[in-house]
C-alpha atoms as a printed R data frame, in Angstrom:
    type eleno elety resid chain resno       x       y      z
1   ATOM     1    CA   UNK     A     1  96.085 131.024 64.569
2   ATOM     2    CA   UNK     A     2  97.931 127.710 64.258
3   ATOM     3    CA   UNK     A     3 100.610 127.305 61.600
4   ATOM     4    CA   UNK     A     4 102.929 124.714 60.110
5   ATOM     5    CA   UNK     A     5 106.657 125.234 59.779
6   ATOM     6    CA   UNK     A     6 108.096 123.903 56.536
7   ATOM     7    CA   UNK     A     7 109.355 120.777 58.318
8   ATOM     8    CA   UNK     A     8 105.974 120.165 59.967
9   ATOM     9    CA   UNK     A     9 104.117 120.616 56.686
10  ATOM    10    CA   UNK     A    10 106.426 118.096 55.057
11  ATOM    11    CA   UNK     A    11 105.926 115.691 57.984
12  ATOM    12    CA   UNK     A    12 102.137 116.121 57.741
13  ATOM    13    CA   UNK     A    13 102.278 115.370 54.014
14  ATOM    14    CA   UNK     A    14 104.332 112.234 54.615
15  ATOM    15    CA   UNK     A    15 101.915 110.984 57.282
16  ATOM    16    CA   UNK     A    16  98.905 111.766 55.069
17  ATOM    17    CA   UNK     A    17 100.504 109.770 52.258
18  ATOM    18    CA   UNK     A    18 101.377 106.810 54.511
19  ATOM    19    CA   UNK     A    19  97.860 106.705 55.964
20  ATOM    20    CA   UNK     A    20  96.229 107.360 52.578
21  ATOM    21    CA   UNK     A    21  94.200 110.287 53.921
22  ATOM    22    CA   UNK     A    22  91.772 111.904 51.498
23  ATOM    23    CA   UNK     A    23  93.550 115.286 51.447
24  ATOM    24    CA   UNK     A    24  97.268 115.149 50.743
25  ATOM    25    CA   UNK     A    25  99.985 117.505 49.522
26  ATOM    26    CA   UNK     A    26 102.703 116.544 47.082
27  ATOM    27    CA   UNK     A    27 106.081 116.234 48.824
28  ATOM    28    CA   UNK     A    28 107.954 117.551 45.777
29  ATOM    29    CA   UNK     A    29 105.731 120.645 45.727
30  ATOM    30    CA   UNK     A    30 106.450 121.280 49.410
31  ATOM    31    CA   UNK     A    31 110.171 121.153 48.624
32  ATOM    32    CA   UNK     A    32 109.701 124.168 46.315
33  ATOM    33    CA   UNK     A    33 108.306 126.318 49.158
34  ATOM    34    CA   UNK     A    34 110.545 128.639 51.179
35  ATOM    35    CA   UNK     A    35 111.837 126.675 54.164
36  ATOM    36    CA   UNK     A    36 111.846 129.807 56.359
37  ATOM    37    CA   UNK     A    37 108.158 130.545 55.870
38  ATOM    38    CA   UNK     A    38 105.348 129.538 58.187
39  ATOM    39    CA   UNK     A    39 102.098 128.279 56.713
40  ATOM    40    CA   UNK     A    40  98.991 129.528 58.580
41  ATOM    41    CA   UNK     A    41  95.936 127.331 59.006
42  ATOM    42    CA   UNK     A    42  92.851 129.400 58.231
43  ATOM    43    CA   UNK     A    43  90.301 126.633 58.787
44  ATOM    44    CA   UNK     A    44  90.395 123.289 60.572
45  ATOM    45    CA   UNK     A    45  87.896 120.609 61.453
46  ATOM    46    CA   UNK     A    46  88.041 117.176 63.050
47  ATOM    47    CA   UNK     A    47  87.748 114.432 60.471
48  ATOM    48    CA   UNK     A    48  87.459 110.667 60.897
49  ATOM    49    CA   UNK     A    49  86.984 109.108 57.489
50  ATOM    50    CA   UNK     A    50  89.295 107.870 54.766
51  ATOM    51    CA   UNK     A    51  87.650 106.954 51.477
52  ATOM    52    CA   UNK     A    52  84.310 106.590 53.261
53  ATOM    53    CA   UNK     A    53  85.615 104.320 56.020
54  ATOM    54    CA   UNK     A    54  85.926 105.373 59.651
55  ATOM    55    CA   UNK     A    55  89.517 105.878 60.890
56  ATOM    56    CA   UNK     A    56  90.989 107.519 64.013
57  ATOM    57    CA   UNK     A    57  90.309 111.241 64.301
58  ATOM    58    CA   UNK     A    58  92.646 113.532 62.424
59  ATOM    59    CA   UNK     A    59  92.304 117.198 61.418
60  ATOM    60    CA   UNK     A    60  91.487 118.606 57.983
61  ATOM    61    CA   UNK     A    61  93.344 121.897 57.555
62  ATOM    62    CA   UNK     A    62  93.133 124.689 55.008
63  ATOM    63    CA   UNK     A    63  96.696 125.995 54.766
64  ATOM    64    CA   UNK     A    64  97.942 129.206 53.156
65  ATOM    65    CA   UNK     A    65 100.915 128.041 51.109
66  ATOM    66    CA   UNK     A    66 102.245 131.248 49.542
67  ATOM    67    CA   UNK     A    67 102.248 135.031 49.733
68  ATOM    68    CA   UNK     A    68  99.631 135.229 46.965
69  ATOM    69    CA   UNK     A    69  97.169 133.636 49.390
70  ATOM    70    CA   UNK     A    70  96.850 130.307 47.595
71  ATOM    71    CA   UNK     A    71  95.594 127.562 49.863
72  ATOM    72    CA   UNK     A    72  95.630 123.789 50.015
73  ATOM    73    CA   UNK     A    73  93.785 121.180 52.063
74  ATOM    74    CA   UNK     A    74  95.654 118.544 54.003
75  ATOM    75    CA   UNK     A    75  94.502 115.932 56.502
76  ATOM    76    CA   UNK     A    76  96.827 116.087 59.493
77  ATOM    77    CA   UNK     A    77  97.647 113.668 62.284
78  ATOM    78    CA   UNK     A    78  95.956 114.793 65.529
79  ATOM    79    CA   UNK     A    79  99.144 114.679 67.622
80  ATOM    80    CA   UNK     A    80 101.057 116.686 65.014
81  ATOM    81    CA   UNK     A    81  98.205 119.209 64.845
82  ATOM    82    CA   UNK     A    82  98.239 119.609 68.641
83  ATOM    83    CA   UNK     A    83 101.993 120.281 68.563
84  ATOM    84    CA   UNK     A    84 101.753 123.172 66.072
85  ATOM    85    CA   UNK     A    85 102.700 126.668 67.147
86  ATOM    86    CA   UNK     A    86 100.328 129.620 67.146
87  ATOM    87    CA   UNK     A    87 100.505 133.215 65.972
88  ATOM    88    CA   UNK     A    88  98.224 135.901 67.285
89  ATOM    89    CA   UNK     A    89  95.617 136.814 64.692
90  ATOM    90    CA   UNK     A    90  95.935 140.527 63.910
91  ATOM    91    CA   UNK     A    91  93.006 142.736 64.848
92  ATOM    92    CA   UNK     A    92  91.753 144.125 61.498
93  ATOM    93    CA   UNK     A    93  90.900 147.429 63.218
94  ATOM    94    CA   UNK     A    94  94.619 147.939 63.888
95  ATOM    95    CA   UNK     A    95  95.659 147.571 60.258
96  ATOM    96    CA   UNK     A    96  96.125 151.035 58.816
97  ATOM    97    CA   UNK     A    97  94.524 151.861 55.505
98  ATOM    98    CA   UNK     A    98  96.962 152.936 52.781
99  ATOM    99    CA   UNK     A    99  97.368 156.689 52.676
100 ATOM   100    CA   UNK     A   100  96.145 158.506 49.584
101 ATOM   101    CA   UNK     A   101  98.270 161.221 48.010
């Protein structure tokens, strides 16, 4: 599963703002997030429109932004997306159920 670091998420937001992509995140809001966290991408798709006009391909990402599972959409530069790190997705069969007392 790909993820953003805090710095990469901020960079993606800046690029989205500069290119006027449809899905953007507020830079000030990103500054309130923990800089040591990683932000997993739970869904992504190629996208090539901005306000109904064709533009170079970029990636629309659904990003988990906090431990409560809240998400946000951001359109991300293709080269930045390709440079993102990856975490192994846990196998749900290996997650132990809470024990009952």
